[in-house]
Z-matrix of the N, CA and C atoms (Angstrom, degrees):
N
C 1 1.476
C 2 1.525 1 110.40
N 3 1.360 2 116.08 1 90.31
C 4 1.406 3 121.36 2 -176.03
C 5 1.582 4 109.46 3 -108.28
N 6 1.366 5 113.21 4 117.35
C 7 1.391 6 114.45 5 174.91
C 8 1.629 7 113.41 6 -99.01
N 9 1.243 8 115.19 7 129.73
C 10 1.482 9 122.41 8 -177.62
C 11 1.483 10 112.09 9 -118.13
N 12 1.344 11 112.76 10 154.26
C 13 1.431 12 119.19 11 175.88
C 14 1.547 13 104.54 12 -133.01
N 15 1.231 14 114.32 13 135.21
C 16 1.522 15 116.86 14 -179.54
C 17 1.677 16 107.01 15 -147.33
N 18 1.269 17 110.66 16 152.85
C 19 1.503 18 115.95 17 173.41
C 20 1.506 19 112.09 18 -120.70
N 21 1.237 20 114.96 19 150.38
C 22 1.504 21 122.20 20 -179.82
C 23 1.474 22 111.20 21 -147.67
N 24 1.269 23 117.79 22 135.00
C 25 1.547 24 119.63 23 169.12
C 26 1.504 25 106.63 24 -75.69
N 27 1.339 26 118.79 25 105.40
C 28 1.387 27 119.87 26 -171.24
C 29 1.588 28 111.67 27 -100.98
N 30 1.337 29 115.14 28 -6.27
C 31 1.475 30 120.48 29 -179.19
C 32 1.500 31 107.08 30 -151.48
N 33 1.304 32 116.61 31 126.75
C 34 1.457 33 124.00 32 172.60
C 35 1.552 34 103.85 33 -135.00
N 36 1.338 35 118.70 34 121.96
C 37 1.401 36 121.98 35 -178.80
C 38 1.492 37 108.87 36 -137.24
N 39 1.307 38 114.69 37 156.36
C 40 1.504 39 123.38 38 172.86
C 41 1.535 40 109.87 39 -106.78
N 42 1.284 41 112.54 40 132.41
C 43 1.501 42 116.42 41 -173.37
C 44 1.519 43 108.44 42 -137.87
N 45 1.351 44 117.52 43 149.55
C 46 1.401 45 125.19 44 165.47
C 47 1.536 46 115.42 45 81.63
N 48 1.251 47 115.38 46 176.80
C 49 1.495 48 125.85 47 -172.86
C 50 1.513 49 108.00 48 -65.04
N 51 1.321 50 117.10 49 -42.65
C 52 1.388 51 122.96 50 -178.18
C 53 1.577 52 119.83 51 -90.20
N 54 1.351 53 111.98 52 9.91
C 55 1.370 54 120.17 53 173.79
C 56 1.633 55 116.31 54 63.94
N 57 1.355 56 111.83 55 34.29
C 58 1.414 57 114.58 56 178.12
C 59 1.534 58 111.49 57 -58.88
N 60 1.295 59 116.62 58 138.32
C 61 1.453 60 121.04 59 -179.56
C 62 1.466 61 108.75 60 -103.75
N 63 1.363 62 115.82 61 124.90
C 64 1.514 63 124.78 62 -175.92
C 65 1.417 64 104.99 63 -105.54
N 66 1.414 65 118.31 64 135.09
C 67 1.434 66 122.10 65 -177.83
C 68 1.501 67 104.57 66 -130.95
N 69 1.368 68 111.16 67 131.30
C 70 1.502 69 118.75 68 179.35
C 71 1.571 70 100.88 69 -113.58
N 72 1.223 71 115.69 70 126.20
C 73 1.473 72 129.02 71 170.55
C 74 1.507 73 112.29 72 -107.11
N 75 1.347 74 114.79 73 118.68
C 76 1.507 75 122.31 74 175.02
C 77 1.530 76 110.56 75 -92.52
N 78 1.335 77 118.13 76 134.61
C 79 1.392 78 124.14 77 169.95
C 80 1.545 79 105.73 78 -110.98
N 81 1.357 80 113.87 79 123.66
C 82 1.347 81 120.75 80 -167.80
C 83 1.585 82 107.64 81 -121.25
N 84 1.362 83 117.21 82 131.40
C 85 1.426 84 122.25 83 -178.85
C 86 1.541 85 104.33 84 -113.13
N 87 1.335 86 117.87 85 124.63
C 88 1.455 87 121.59 86 -179.44
C 89 1.569 88 109.39 87 -127.17
N 90 1.314 89 113.40 88 148.40
C 91 1.491 90 120.60 89 168.25
C 92 1.504 91 108.89 90 -122.07
N 93 1.352 92 110.31 91 117.12
C 94 1.549 93 112.35 92 179.53
C 95 1.542 94 112.34 93 58.60
N 96 1.283 95 115.25 94 38.64
C 97 1.494 96 119.64 95 178.70
C 98 1.558 97 115.69 96 75.16
N 99 1.395 98 114.80 97 4.54
C 100 1.500 99 114.19 98 178.51
C 101 1.574 100 107.87 99 -108.18
N 102 1.270 101 117.64 100 128.33
C 103 1.398 102 125.37 101 -174.50
C 104 1.572 103 107.38 102 -64.25
N 105 1.344 104 119.92 103 124.73
C 106 1.401 105 125.48 104 172.48
C 107 1.509 106 113.59 105 -95.87
N 108 1.321 107 113.21 106 -40.87
C 109 1.504 108 116.91 107 -177.41
C 110 1.537 109 108.45 108 -155.76
N 111 1.279 110 114.01 109 157.28
C 112 1.487 111 124.81 110 176.08
C 113 1.418 112 110.57 111 -144.43
N 114 1.399 113 116.65 112 128.20
C 115 1.441 114 120.64 113 178.90
C 116 1.548 115 108.20 114 -129.22
N 117 1.363 116 116.41 115 160.78
C 118 1.488 117 115.51 116 -175.56
C 119 1.477 118 108.19 117 -129.20
N 120 1.372 119 112.98 118 153.58
C 121 1.449 120 121.51 119 171.80
C 122 1.624 121 103.00 120 -135.54
N 123 1.274 122 106.72 121 138.65
C 124 1.484 123 114.30 122 -177.02
C 125 1.527 124 109.41 123 -121.33
N 126 1.349 125 115.66 124 147.95
C 127 1.462 126 120.74 125 168.96
C 128 1.488 127 111.53 126 -147.53
N 129 1.275 128 118.29 127 164.04
C 130 1.474 129 124.98 128 178.47
C 131 1.446 130 112.05 129 -116.75
N 132 1.309 131 117.07 130 138.30
C 133 1.478 132 121.47 131 166.31
C 134 1.444 133 110.56 132 -107.58
N 135 1.333 134 113.09 133 114.29
C 136 1.591 135 119.31 134 178.65
C 137 1.484 136 105.56 135 -88.98
N 138 1.389 137 110.88 136 164.77
C 139 1.413 138 120.50 137 179.38
C 140 1.604 139 118.03 138 -54.45
N 141 1.302 140 110.54 139 -27.65
C 142 1.540 141 118.48 140 -175.23
C 143 1.635 142 105.36 141 -98.78
N 144 1.302 143 124.73 142 4.85
C 145 1.418 144 126.58 143 -176.19
C 146 1.492 145 112.98 144 -79.61
N 147 1.324 146 119.48 145 153.34
C 148 1.399 147 123.38 146 173.89
C 149 1.523 148 106.43 147 -83.75
N 150 1.322 149 118.40 148 114.10
C 151 1.455 150 117.39 149 179.12
C 152 1.491 151 118.09 150 -107.40
N 153 1.323 152 114.07 151 25.66
C 154 1.418 153 121.53 152 -177.17
C 155 1.572 154 111.08 153 -66.98
N 156 1.353 155 118.84 154 -30.06
C 157 1.341 156 122.44 155 177.06
C 158 1.517 157 119.68 156 -91.24
N 159 1.329 158 114.42 157 14.64
C 160 1.445 159 120.19 158 -174.69
C 161 1.663 160 105.68 159 -90.28
N 162 1.262 161 111.92 160 168.58
C 163 1.464 162 117.85 161 176.22
C 164 1.557 163 111.41 162 -71.82
N 165 1.266 164 117.45 163 163.59
C 166 1.351 165 123.15 164 177.48
C 167 1.606 166 117.39 165 -54.04
N 168 1.376 167 109.86 166 -40.97
C 169 1.441 168 115.10 167 175.86
C 170 1.566 169 113.54 168 -67.12
N 171 1.297 170 116.55 169 -35.16
C 172 1.480 171 118.53 170 178.68
C 173 1.542 172 108.52 171 -71.36
N 174 1.322 173 113.15 172 -40.34
C 175 1.536 174 114.86 173 -178.77
C 176 1.529 175 111.64 174 -67.15
N 177 1.334 176 117.65 175 -27.97
C 178 1.471 177 116.05 176 175.51
C 179 1.534 178 112.89 177 -75.71
N 180 1.372 179 114.31 178 -26.49
C 181 1.436 180 114.24 179 173.39
C 182 1.508 181 111.18 180 -72.95
N 183 1.289 182 117.32 181 -40.90
C 184 1.495 183 125.65 182 177.33
C 185 1.574 184 104.89 183 -51.40
N 186 1.257 185 114.38 184 -53.63
C 187 1.505 186 120.71 185 -173.88
C 188 1.579 187 110.97 186 -58.97
N 189 1.295 188 112.00 187 -37.76
C 190 1.547 189 119.98 188 -178.20
C 191 1.474 190 112.07 189 -73.47
N 192 1.470 191 116.54 190 -49.38
C 193 1.402 192 120.76 191 -164.55
C 194 1.533 193 114.53 192 -99.99
N 195 1.300 194 120.04 193 -26.35
C 196 1.410 195 130.98 194 -176.99
C 197 1.585 196 110.05 195 -88.15
N 198 1.320 197 117.66 196 53.33
C 199 1.468 198 124.24 197 176.46
C 200 1.487 199 110.49 198 -63.85
N 201 1.437 200 113.48 199 170.79
C 202 1.423 201 121.08 200 178.01
C 203 1.546 202 109.18 201 -62.07
N 204 1.355 203 113.37 202 -40.05
C 205 1.488 204 116.69 203 179.39
C 206 1.534 205 113.10 204 -62.58
N 207 1.240 206 115.66 205 -45.15
C 208 1.559 207 119.90 206 179.24
C 209 1.487 208 107.57 207 -63.92
N 210 1.292 209 117.50 208 -49.86
C 211 1.521 210 120.57 209 176.31
C 212 1.533 211 114.35 210 -49.67
N 213 1.336 212 113.34 211 -49.36
C 214 1.534 213 118.15 212 -179.64
C 215 1.517 214 112.02 213 -67.52
N 216 1.315 215 119.36 214 -37.81
C 217 1.444 216 122.39 215 171.51
C 218 1.562 217 116.23 216 -58.79
N 219 1.331 218 110.47 217 -44.14
C 220 1.519 219 118.20 218 178.35
C 221 1.496 220 108.25 219 -65.30
N 222 1.345 221 115.86 220 -49.59
C 223 1.529 222 116.65 221 -177.75
C 224 1.576 223 109.54 222 -58.09
N 225 1.234 224 116.59 223 -44.10
C 226 1.526 225 118.28 224 177.66
C 227 1.550 226 113.04 225 -60.33
N 228 1.330 227 111.42 226 -40.57
C 229 1.483 228 115.64 227 179.40
C 230 1.581 229 113.87 228 -64.32
N 231 1.342 230 112.12 229 -39.55
C 232 1.443 231 122.00 230 176.93
C 233 1.565 232 111.25 231 -66.20
N 234 1.300 233 116.25 232 -39.64
C 235 1.479 234 121.53 233 179.62
C 236 1.511 235 107.64 234 -70.92
N 237 1.312 236 119.26 235 -44.08
C 238 1.496 237 120.21 236 177.15
C 239 1.509 238 114.49 237 -61.97
N 240 1.333 239 115.19 238 -38.23
C 241 1.408 240 120.08 239 176.35
C 242 1.524 241 117.14 240 -65.25
N 243 1.379 242 108.47 241 -34.85
C 244 1.525 243 113.99 242 -178.83
C 245 1.544 244 108.71 243 -71.58
N 246 1.381 245 112.86 244 -34.10
C 247 1.512 246 120.02 245 -177.94
C 248 1.579 247 109.81 246 -68.56
N 249 1.259 248 117.02 247 -37.82
C 250 1.452 249 123.26 248 -179.78
C 251 1.572 250 110.93 249 -67.94
N 252 1.383 251 116.99 250 -26.74
C 253 1.393 252 120.54 251 178.48
C 254 1.526 253 114.89 252 -78.96
N 255 1.286 254 116.48 253 -16.02
C 256 1.491 255 123.03 254 176.16
C 257 1.469 256 116.36 255 -65.30
């Protein structure tokens, strides 16, 4: 009777105008190879986020989608949003 716990990034997707990368990580508990439970954690990587701690797959998507143009547009949007809140 071996109980194991593993995590896997089972969904990585790019969404929205500023190419936010959404990552879903599944935590799977198994007993003798039979899944007992599965839970999920989600997080988003924005164009201005530090992605150094992300997986290789997420880093590859950051390199592809978070271009200088996207980063500049996101920065301007955030600055304009902050000004409108004043």
